[in-house]
Structure formats: structure tokens, C-alpha cells
C-alpha positions, 0 to 999 in steps of 0.5 A, a space after each residue: 064560844 069555847 072556854 079556855 081552861 088554865 092548865 098549870 102543867 102547860 109551861 112544864 110540857 113546853 119545857 122539853 121542846 125548848 130544851 131540845 131546841 136549846 140542845 140543838 144549838 149546842 154544836 153552834 155554841 161549841 163551834 163559836 167557842 172553838 173559834 174564840 179560842 183560835 182567835 185569842 190564841 195569839 193574844 199571849 204572844 202579843 202581850 209578851 211582845 208588847 211588854 218587850 216593846 214597852 221595855 225597849 221604848 223606855 230609852 226613847 225619851 233619853 235617845 231623843 234628848 241624846 239625838 238633839 244633843 248630837 244634832 247640836 254638836 254636829 252642827 257646830 263641828 263643821 271644819 273642826 276635824 283638823 283641830 280635833 286632836 287639840 280639842 280632845 285634850 281640852 274637851 273630853 265630853 266631845 270624845 264621848 259624844 263622838 263615840 256615841 255617834 258611832 252607835 246611833 245608826 245601829 240603835 236606829 236600825 234596831 229600833 226600826 226593826 222592832 217597830 216593824 215587828 210591833 206593827 205586824 203584831 198589832 195587825 195580828 192583834 186587830 185581826 184576832 179582836 175582830 174574830 173574837 168580836 164575831 165569835 162573841 156575837 155568834 155566841 150571844 145569838 146562840 145562847 139566847 134560847 138557853 136564857 129563855 129556857 132558864 127563865 121558865 124553870 121552876 123557882 125562877 121569877 116571873 118575867 113581865 
């Protein structure tokens, strides 16, 4: 039966081998970091676009109220086109509503275009987030050996 002698230098002798193994993983870490940078490059543009969209959508509640008012007003107009000249003098509000009605299709078309752009940006954002998630997972796998090496350095608490 061979007796096993404790060698206090054994952990220090294993350290260079672990360091070499960790250094071999550095290209993978660099590659994953570059991939994360690529995947997150568009996020600034997405944030700016979302801020613009948020600013543009502030008018939507008022537009909805205006559209309800317009719908109610149009429903009551029916055959009143012939008498509109007489009503204009008595009800200036109808003239104002009529002027706003002319601008509604433009506003709706503009809003539709902005929603389509937002949809495209959100799709790009989701693709970027998926790519970022994959990069983070790869990076986590790649730096695992570095954590084990750091735990073996002198002055580190002993793991149980």
C-alpha cells in the first residue's frame, strides 16, 4: 500500500495548466464578445425610433376621441349638404369639424406608415435580442474555466 504524501505545491503546479486551458478559450470569448457587439449595434437606433414612435403616439387618445366625434357627426349629416350654408352661420363648430375631417385620411396614412416601420424595427430588435442571448450563453460557457482558475489563486477562499 503506497502512502500518499500531501504536496502543498500541487495546486500551484496545476495552475499553469489551467491557465493555458483558460487562455485557449480567449479566442472564443473574443468571438462571442464581437458577436454581442454586432447584435447590439442596432439597439441605439431602435431606442431612438421607439422614442419617436412614443412621441407620435401621444396624440392617439385625442385622435380616438376626435374620431368618435367625427363618426357621430358624420352619422347625423345624411342629406344636410344642401343646407350646409345656412348651418355654417349658426354652427361654426361644424365648419371646424369639416376642416378636420379633410386631414383625417392623411393622419391615418401617416400613422399606418409609422406603425409599419415600428413593426420592422421591433422584428430587428427581437432578432438582436435572440442573437445577444446566444452570445451571452456562449460567453458564459467560455468563461467557466476562468472562474475555476480564479478560485484556485492564492488568497481565495476555499470552495466546499
